[in-house]
C-alpha positions, 0 to 999 in steps of 0.5 A, a space after each residue: 795234118 792240119 795248119 796248127 800253132 807250133 807249125 807256124 810258130 817253129 825254132 829255125 835259123 836265119 836269115 830266112 824261113 822260105 829260102 833258109 828254114 825250107 830248103 834246109 829241111 827239104 834237103 835233110 828230108 831227102 838225105 834222110 831218105 838215101 839213108 833209108 832207101 839202102 843206096 847211100 853207099 852207091 852215091 858218087 855224085 850230088 846236083 842241086 839246082 834252085 829255080 826262081 827266088 831261090 836261084 836269084 837270091 839265094 846267096 842273100 839268104 843264105 841258102 847255099 849255106 842251108 842246103 849244106 847243112 841239110 844234106 848233112 842232115 842237119 834240121 833247122 829246128 835243131 842245129 845250133 848256130 855254133 854248129 853251123 859255124 862249125 860245119 860250114 867251116 869244116 865244109 869250105 876248108 875241105 870242099 867235102 860235104 859228108 851226105 846224110 853224115 856218112 859218104 864224104 863227097 866233093 862239094 860246095 855252093 860254087 858246085 849247085 846250079 842257079 836257075 833264077 829265070 826258069 819258074 817250076 810251074 808250083 812255086 817260085 821257091 823250087 829245087 832238085 836234088 839228084 845223086 848218081 851213081 860211079 857209073 853216071 846212073 840216076 840213082 834218086 832225083 826229087 824236086 821240092 818247094 818251100 812255101 813260106 814259114 819253112 813248110 816244104 811240099 814235094 813235086 807230084 804230091 800235092 794233090 796228096 798232100 791237099 788231100 790228108 790236110 784237108 780230111 785232118 782238118 774235118 777230124 777237129 773239134 772246130 774246123 775252119 778255114 775263114 775268119 767267118 767260120 772261126 767266128 761262128 764256132 765262138 759265136 756257138 759255142 762261146 769260146 773265145 779265139 784261142 779257147 778254140 785254137 787250144 781245142 784243136 789243138 788238143 786233138 793232137 797234144 795234151 792241154 799241158 804239152 801245149 802249155 809248155 810248147 809255147 812257154 818255150 816258142 816264147 823262151 826262144 824269142 826272149 833268149 834271141 833278144 838277149 843274145 842279140 843285144 850282146 852283139 855289135 858291129 856289123 851284120 854280114 854281107 856287105 852292105 855294111 849294116 850296123 847293129 843298133 839294138 846293143 845300143 838302143 838296149 844302153 840308152 834305154 837303160 839310161 832314160 827308162 829305169 822305171 819302165 816310164 809308159 811313155 816309152 812303150 814304143 822305143 822297148 817295142 821298136 828295140 824287140 823287133 830290131 833285135 830279133 831281126 838283127 839275129 835273125 840277119 846274122 843267121 841266129 836262132 830265130 823263132 818262125 812267126 809265122 817266117 823269118 823275114 818278119 820273125 821280130 814282129 809277135 814277139 815286139 808286141 807280145 813284150 808290150 802284151 807282158 810289160 805295158 798292158 792295164 795291170 800287167 806291172 803286178 801280175 805274177 809269172 802264172 798270170 804272165 804265162 797265160 798271157 803268153 799261150 793265150 796271145 800265141 793261139 790267137 795268132 796261130 788261129 789267125 795265121 792258119 787263115 792266111 795259109 788257108 787262104 792266101 798265102 805267107 811266102 814273099 816269092 809269091 806274094 810280096 812282103 805283105 805276106 810276111 811282115 802283113 801276116 805276122 802284124 795281122 796275128 800279133 794285132 789279133 793276138 794282142 786284142 785278145 789278151 787285152 779283153 777283146 771279143 772275138 769280133 774285135 778280135 778279127 777286126 783287129 787282125 783285119 786292120 793291121 793288114 789292110 793297111 800292108 797290102 802291096 808291100 813289096 819284097 825287095 831287099 836290097 842285096 837279096 839280104 833279109 836287111 833293108 829295108 827288112 829290119 826296120 819294116 819288123 819295127 813298124 809293123 809292131 807297132 801297127 799291130 799295138 794300134 790296130 788293136 787299140 782301135 778295134 778295141 775301142 769299137 764294137 767288133 761291126 765293121 765294113 771290111 773283113 778279115 776274109 775279104 782283107 785276105 782274098 784282096 792280099 792273094 789276088 793283090 800279090 798274083 798281080 803284083 810284077 815278080 820284080 816285088 817279089 824277092 828276086 832283088 830285080 825291082 823296087 830298093 833291090 835295084 835303085 840304091 847302091 849297094 856299097 
């Protein structure tokens, strides 16, 4: 199917969409196939091989534990944080995995085979699952790639998947792969970017389903913030990073009782930090479009709902309209990054995660503030242009430093990009398509040290403890 809004905004658990959500999803698919094939009762042993970035930073990203949960049959969009804790505690205590929820196997994190220096041809985030019979016979084996944002691709099915994707796109009312094509649709029909995206989504859902689904997505974003504001202490992992969101919130509630506009950036920072602190602790978040960048869109959307002109008099229906329009516009820009480049930090660096999210958020804000399609495209371009070359070098392989603060900085960039675009008439020298291609080429040229391997940058130049 063509990439849609509910692909780019999906519910999962932290701390990483490519290293946690994708691997869990792949493992769950493999477990379901074992069940459906009728060979589950013959399985006597299991082997999991992790390659490239998954092996290099998997411990810090929760890859191994996510795979264990997936092999038990849990899906990232359905599992609850309390279920995560309960099952992982049981596996650690008993040393036994319940394959597909039915077959007990002695297996744990320490049994996984890590190959950080082996990069499979399709993508650096590769994993292979193999099950054996009691006599050593290979019953089934499958290799998957986690390509960013929780998306997975099976080895050997890449061409078929691309063909299906292309065919499904052509069936849409307004197919687009580039910003130029998107703007052409807007020009010919006098539709906004969000309206073009909504009409395409109606190929799969009713208008009411789209609205309800997007409002649910935003409710999860809000819930993520509320949970985070109640947690105190240190984030897990050994870096001893202190949660700041609860203290910041308490201070803001004292200093800004009347929601003074001069505090807009403090509130935006708070939302971004809260979401990413929750993500770093393995909590429930919305990939937007990835987990590592999950705080940017909620923070900018918070700005739109609380600090945009006229929002102080808006009805709940008006606020819901803003949410829907914002997310549809952001998703339209997200499609461009998925189509022309990548949203995987392991493939193109953090410019593909934080950069893409900042660009999407800038577009969403520009649209809800009344921007034309050309101004929306300009806002997205400005935001990405000033995230080009951003490396992915988390200390200790944890999605904490510099990831959490980076979300807050990128949210402010998105707001500024939208404001700059709205002060123009939509004409500009550099197009969004040119910037997206530049991001892709920059990612190709970037040393692997700076692409989620923990082998360069802050990851090696800052002492972990």
